[in-house]
N, C-alpha and C positions, 0 to 999 in steps of 0.2 A: 694645215687643213683649211679648206674653204667651204663656205656654205652656199649651196645653190637652191633657192626656193623652188618649190613645185607649183604647178597650176597658176592660180591667181594670187599667190602669196608674195610678200615683199619683205626684205630684210632692211631694217632701219637702225641707224646708230643715233640714239637720242642725244639731243644737245645737253651740255652740262647744266646742272641746276645752278641757279644764282647763289653766290656765296655771301653777298652783301646787299643791303637795300640802297636806294638812292641817297639816303642820308648817312650811309657809312656803317650802319649797324650790321654786325656779323650774324648770319642766320645759322643756328645749330642744325646738325644733320636731322634731328627729329622733327624739325619744323619746316624743312625744305619741301616745296611742292614738287611733284613729279613733273618733269618737262613735258610739254605737249607738242614739241616740234623736234625734227631731226632730219638727218640726211639719208636718202635711200642709197644703200650699198649694193643691193642685188635684187633682181626681179625674176619671177618665173616666166614661163612661156605664155601664160594666159589659158583660157579655156575657149571652147567653140562658142560659148555664150557671152564671154567677157574678154574683150581685147585689153591688153595692158596699155594704160595711158601714161603711167609714171615710168621713169627710167633712172638708172644709176646716176647719182649726182644731184638729183632734185632735192630741194628743201621742202618738207611737207609738214602739215599740221594734222594731228590725229587725236582721237578721243582719249580722255583721261584713263580709261580702263581698257583700252584697245591692246590687242596683241599678247604674245607670250614672251616673257623675258628669258634670255639665255646669255651665257657668258662664254667667250672663246678667247683663249690666250690673254685673259685679264681684261678684255674689252666687253662691255655690256651692249647687247643688241636687243631689238624687239623684232619678232616675226609676226606678221598679221596679214589679213586679206586686204587686197587693194580697196575693197568697199569700205574698210574701216578708216581709210584716209579721207580727211575732210577737205583739204585744199593743198594745192601746190603754191609755194611762195615764190 
């Protein structure tokens, strides 16, 4: 099954959370911060008022609480509006 976002929505696969600090300390799951960047996997068609700027394959930064989490075939994704994306890396 594939996911096709509608309107101005974007499907993002978040980057993996860091497992260790620079000094080698292992970070437990309870202390890991939610990643704020990821890769765009699919985009909607846009709306008449908002043209889609991002495309599949773009690396993006987004807000800490942006989007809705979903899981498909064991892979976690976020789906959010294009306006929730802060920047393209």
